Residue, then its C-alpha position, 0 to 999 in steps of 0.5 A: m373258910a372250909a378246910d380241904n385236903n388239897r395242898d398248894w404246890r409251888v411251880d418253878v421254871d428254871a429260865d436258864r435250862c428252859i429251851g422253850a420246847g412247849m411241852c408244858t403248854a401243850l400238856a397244861a395250857a392253863r398253867f404255863r405260857i411261853s414268853g421270850n422263848r421261855s416257859q413261865p408258870v401262869d401262877a407260881l402257887i397253885g392247887e394240885d393239878d396232875a397236868v402240871l406234874d405231867a408237864s414237869e415229867s415231860c420237860p425235855v431239859e427238866a426245867i420245871t419243878v413242882r414242890d409242896a408249898s408247905t414242906g418244900e417236898l419235890l413232887a416232880p420231876v421224880e427220879g425213876e419216872g422218865r429220865p433220871l435227875p441230873r446229878 
């Protein structure tokens, strides 16, 4: 298997925060689906995908988090981009 520079991301949707607005499915239809009036990632572990970062940043209740699967580093939502993170 050839090595590549892409890293894996872990995508999570907090079902308690999600309001089912559908921004994520509009921005990254291949990566999110609405089930039971809540968003779910199609796959929790994905390759890099800027559409998923956009979906996370656009979520009106910041229910979507994207992290580096290896390090746990938070990739989105990023404080200072869009709304500030809740404290």
